[in-house]
N, C-alpha and C positions, 0 to 999 in steps of 0.2 A: 540456623532455619537453612531449610534448605531453596534453595533457584533453582528452577533447569528453563535453558530455552533450547524453544522453538523453534524451526525453519518451516520455510514451502518457498521453494527457489524455484529460478524459470518458469513463475506461470506461463503458459501462454497464449494472451487473451484484448478482446478487440475493444479500445472504450472509444466511447464519441467524446472526442479531447484534439482541440488545434487550435491555434491564435485562427487559422483561418476556416472560416464558413464551412467548407467544403470540408476538412478531417471536421470537423464538429456531427458535421452531418452524418454524412458516411462510415468515421470515423480512419483509427486506426488501427496499427497492433500495437501493442508492445508485448514486454516480458516484463513479470513484477515476478520479486523475490522477498518477503521478511519475513524477519527474527524476532521475537518477544523470548523478551526472561519478564519470569512472574514466577510469586507463588502455585497459581489456581494453576487446573491442569485446560492445557490448550490445544485442544481434540483440532489433527491439519481437518479431518471436513466440512466442520465449521467455521475454520479462518476461509478456508477455498473456497466455503458457497457464499460465504461472506464479502469477500473478493473480486466473484462471479457480482449475486447481485448488485454492486455502488457500481463496479460495470456500468451493465447494463442498466438500471432506474438511474446513472446521472449526467448529463453531459461540461463537460470540464473545457476553459477554456489554458489551461497550465499545468503536465505533468504531477507541478507542485499541490496545486487544486488538489486533483486528486488522491497524492500524497497525507493532507491536511485532514483531510475530511474521510480517505479511511482510517489513518493513524485515529482521532478522534473517536470511529467505535471502535476498533479497536482496541485502547485504553481504560473506558466504557468497559465493555467485554466482558474482561479480562485480570482489569486487576495491572496493568502493566508499571513493569519497574526500568520497563528500556524497550525497546521499540526501533528497529533500525526497517524502513520503508524504501529498496531503489529500482529506478523505474525507469526500463528500457525498451525507446521505439527502437524497431528490428529492420526500418527506412524511414531514411529522409527525403526530403528531395534539395540534396544537393547533390550537385559532380561529382566532388572525388567519397573516394570509398568509406568506411569506418568499417573498428570493427563496432562500436555500441557506441550509442548514446542517451544520454540517460539524468535524471536524476537521481542523489538520495538522501534522504532524509534521518534526521537520528534525533530520535528523542530520548530522554534517562528523567526519570523523577529527582524529585528533590527530595526523597525523603519522605519527605510531610503524607500521611496519610489524613483524609475523612474519614469524621466520624457517618458510622449507621446505623443508621435505627434497623433494632430486628425485630 
């Protein structure tokens, strides 16, 4: 059985996400990286478009909410065996400088596949 991993790294986009109402209204700039391991073919463009659509159409309080929502779509669409989603805020409201701050979500299948009706 052949498995392949496909990744998209450092996609810069605007997400309406934040604890503060201002962040949810105006949005924040983030960098998103996604790695999918699946037996199914994963099209880079389709993955890119999926991430942009979620970022554009939804509002989130936490980056984790954005990542979990995206994970649900990816798992269903590509029957993923594992998914890693990393989201870093480009700018944060702290006085000290940081190279990066963000979250990483790591999901792995338990190996059980739902039977599909064809």
